C-alpha positions in Angstrom: -18.0 -12.4 -89.5 -17.1 -14.0 -86.2 -15.4 -17.4 -86.0 -16.6 -19.8 -83.4 -13.7 -21.7 -81.9 -14.3 -25.4 -81.2 -14.5 -26.4 -77.6 -11.2 -27.3 -76.1 -10.8 -30.9 -75.1 -10.7 -31.6 -71.3 -7.2 -31.6 -69.8 -5.8 -34.9 -68.8 -5.1 -35.3 -65.1 -1.5 -34.5 -64.2 0.9 -37.1 -62.9 0.2 -37.8 -59.3 3.8 -37.2 -58.4 3.5 -37.5 -54.6 1.7 -40.9 -54.9 4.4 -42.2 -57.3 7.3 -41.1 -55.2 5.9 -42.3 -51.9 4.8 -45.6 -53.4 8.3 -46.2 -54.8 9.9 -45.5 -51.4 7.4 -47.7 -49.6 8.0 -50.6 -52.1 11.8 -50.2 -51.6 11.2 -50.4 -47.8 9.2 -53.6 -48.2 11.8 -55.1 -50.6 14.6 -54.2 -48.1 12.8 -55.9 -45.2 12.1 -59.0 -47.3 15.8 -59.2 -48.3 17.0 -58.6 -44.8 14.5 -59.1 -41.9 16.7 -57.1 -39.6 15.6 -54.0 -41.5 12.1 -54.4 -39.9 13.7 -54.7 -36.5 15.7 -51.5 -37.0 12.8 -49.5 -38.6 9.7 -50.6 -36.7 8.2 -48.8 -33.7 10.5 -49.2 -30.7 9.8 -46.3 -28.2 12.5 -47.2 -25.7 15.0 -47.1 -28.6 13.4 -43.9 -29.9 13.8 -42.2 -26.5 17.4 -43.4 -26.4 18.3 -41.5 -29.5 17.1 -43.5 -32.5 15.2 -40.5 -33.9 14.5 -42.1 -37.2 11.9 -44.3 -35.7 9.5 -41.3 -35.7 9.0 -42.0 -39.5 10.6 -45.2 -40.5 7.7 -47.4 -39.3 5.8 -46.0 -42.3 8.4 -47.5 -44.6 8.1 -51.2 -43.5 5.3 -53.6 -42.8 5.2 -55.7 -39.6 2.6 -58.3 -40.6 4.2 -59.9 -43.7 3.0 -60.3 -47.3 -0.7 -59.7 -46.7 0.0 -56.3 -45.1 2.5 -55.4 -47.8 0.1 -56.1 -50.6 -2.9 -54.4 -49.0 -1.1 -51.3 -47.8 0.8 -50.7 -51.0 -2.2 -51.4 -53.2 -4.3 -49.0 -51.0 -1.6 -46.4 -51.3 -1.7 -46.5 -55.1 -5.5 -46.5 -55.5 -6.4 -44.1 -52.7 -3.3 -42.0 -53.3 -4.1 -41.3 -57.0 -7.7 -40.4 -56.2 -6.7 -38.2 -53.3 -4.0 -36.4 -55.2 -6.4 -35.6 -58.1 -9.0 -34.3 -55.6 -6.8 -32.4 -53.2 -3.6 -31.6 -55.1 -0.1 -32.6 -54.3 0.6 -30.3 -51.3 -2.7 -31.1 -49.5 -2.0 -34.8 -50.2 1.4 -34.5 -48.5 -0.2 -32.8 -45.5 -2.8 -35.5 -45.1 -0.5 -38.4 -45.7 2.6 -37.3 -43.8 0.8 -35.3 -41.2 -1.6 -38.0 -40.1 1.0 -40.7 -40.6 3.5 -39.0 -38.3 0.8 -38.1 -35.8 -0.2 -41.8 -35.8 3.3 -42.8 -34.8 3.1 -40.4 -31.9 0.1 -42.2 -30.4 1.4 -45.6 -31.3 3.3 -46.0 -28.0 0.1 -46.9 -26.1 -1.9 -48.6 -28.8 0.6 -50.5 -30.9 4.1 -50.0 -29.6 5.9 -52.6 -31.8 4.0 -52.3 -35.1 4.8 -50.8 -38.4 3.1 -49.9 -41.7 1.9 -47.0 -43.8 -1.8 -47.7 -43.2 -2.3 -44.9 -40.7 -1.1 -42.4 -43.4 -3.4 -44.0 -46.0 -6.2 -43.6 -43.4 -5.4 -39.9 -43.4 -6.1 -39.7 -47.1 -9.3 -41.7 -46.8 -10.5 -39.5 -44.0 -9.9 -36.4 -46.1 -11.7 -38.0 -49.0 -14.7 -38.9 -46.8 -15.0 -35.2 -45.8 -14.8 -34.2 -49.4 -17.6 -36.6 -50.3 -19.7 -35.2 -47.5 -19.1 -31.5 -48.5 -19.0 -31.9 -52.3 -21.1 -35.0 -53.2 -22.1 -33.5 -56.5 -18.4 -33.4 -57.6 -17.5 -37.0 -56.6 -16.4 -39.5 -59.2 -17.5 -43.1 -59.1 -14.0 -44.3 -57.9 -14.0 -41.7 -55.2 -17.5 -42.7 -54.0 -16.5 -46.4 -54.0 -13.0 -46.4 -52.5 -13.8 -44.4 -49.3 -16.5 -46.8 -47.9 -14.7 -49.9 -49.2 -11.5 -49.0 -47.4 -13.3 -48.1 -44.2 -15.2 -51.4 -44.4 -11.9 -53.2 -44.6 -10.4 -51.4 -41.6 -13.5 -51.3 -39.5 -14.4 -54.9 -40.4 -10.9 -56.0 -39.2 -11.1 -53.9 -36.1 -14.6 -55.2 -35.0 -14.7 -58.6 -36.5 -11.2 -59.8 -37.2 -10.5 -61.7 -40.5 -14.2 -62.6 -40.9 -15.3 -58.9 -40.5 -12.6 -57.8 -42.9 -13.9 -60.2 -45.5 -17.7 -59.7 -45.1 -17.9 -56.0 -44.6 -16.0 -54.9 -47.8 -17.8 -57.6 -49.8 -21.2 -56.1 -48.8 -20.0 -52.6 -49.8 -18.7 -54.0 -53.1 -22.0 -55.6 -53.9 -24.2 -52.6 -52.8 -22.1 -49.9 -54.5 -21.7 -51.9 -57.7 -25.5 -51.7 -58.0 -26.0 -48.1 -56.8 -23.2 -46.6 -58.9 -24.7 -47.9 -62.1 -27.1 -44.9 -62.0 -26.3 -41.9 -64.1 -26.8 -39.6 -61.1 -25.3 -40.7 -57.8 -24.9 -37.5 -55.8 -27.1 -39.0 -53.0 -25.1 -42.2 -53.1 -21.9 -40.2 -52.6 -23.4 -38.4 -49.6 -24.6 -41.6 -47.9 -21.3 -43.2 -48.6 -19.5 -40.4 -46.7 -21.9 -40.7 -43.7 -21.6 -44.5 -43.8 -17.8 -44.2 -43.7 -17.5 -41.6 -41.0 -19.8 -43.4 -38.5 -17.8 -46.6 -38.2 -14.5 -44.5 -38.3 -15.8 -42.6 -35.3 -16.8 -45.8 -33.5 -13.4 -47.4 -34.2 -11.7 -44.3 -32.8 -13.8 -44.5 -29.7 -12.5 -48.0 -28.9 -9.8 -46.7 -29.4 -8.1 -48.2 -32.4 -5.3 -46.4 -34.2 -6.8 -46.6 -37.6 -10.1 -45.1 -36.4 -8.3 -42.2 -34.9 -6.3 -41.7 -38.1 -9.5 -41.8 -40.2 -11.2 -39.2 -37.9 -8.1 -37.0 -37.9 -7.9 -37.2 -41.7 -11.6 -36.2 -41.9 -11.0 -33.2 -39.6 -8.0 -32.2 -41.6 -10.1 -32.5 -44.7 -12.4 -29.7 -43.4 -9.4 -27.4 -43.6 -8.0 -28.7 -46.8 -11.1 -29.2 -49.0 -10.7 -27.0 -52.1 -13.0 -24.0 -52.3 -16.5 -24.6 -53.7 -16.5 -24.7 -57.5 -12.9 -25.8 -57.8 -11.2 -29.2 -57.6 -7.5 -29.5 -57.0 -5.1 -31.1 -59.5 -1.8 -32.7 -58.8 0.8 -30.0 -58.3 -1.7 -27.2 -58.5 -4.0 -25.3 -56.1 -7.2 -26.1 -58.1 -9.0 -25.9 -61.4 -12.6 -25.9 -62.3 -14.4 -29.2 -62.3 -17.9 -30.0 -63.6 -20.5 -30.8 -61.0 -22.3 -34.2 -60.9 -26.0 -34.4 -60.1 
């Protein structure tokens, strides 16, 4: 007589270790600059100083924030929310490629577009761009947080780029209201696909201006084409991928 084993409970998501470590380092950088404002001066973009031998300025602008408390709260909050989703969707290694790769590449183009700025938002844009591509290619596997965060973040960045503070307030508010309604449905595959398209279009327009954040979003989206897990598998933190149920 055969014994039918009960179904195994679903595995809990692993600890998003890259998100945790990078967030802690970024928080320490913000705390250091608040304690000693000279830290910002020593770590922010300064290309003449970089060319004179201050090599650390290739990456230290990602550890400090040049626009004060508002930027600190938004960038670190975005890193936590976007980072957790991206690491669960891509896995730790792909997360690091998107975050560090796009972040460092953004510093390379900053000499012309924002030569004295600082912040980790370009690196976060790399994650968001990758998530947008994943939404486009795998809408049936998108979670509600994934479907919401991508267009909401793009609305914040594009709204600020095209409409200043007013745009950065109105655009994400519209996205919040619309998606709060649409994502109540049991099936939201079509919503996820449209959210991806609605995110990539303004990202491309922002890159064409050109604005650093738009370029970083597009670069992240292109990198996402190479890093998207194979069909039928969704990456887990620290692993190459495990099966995930499709969503209709």
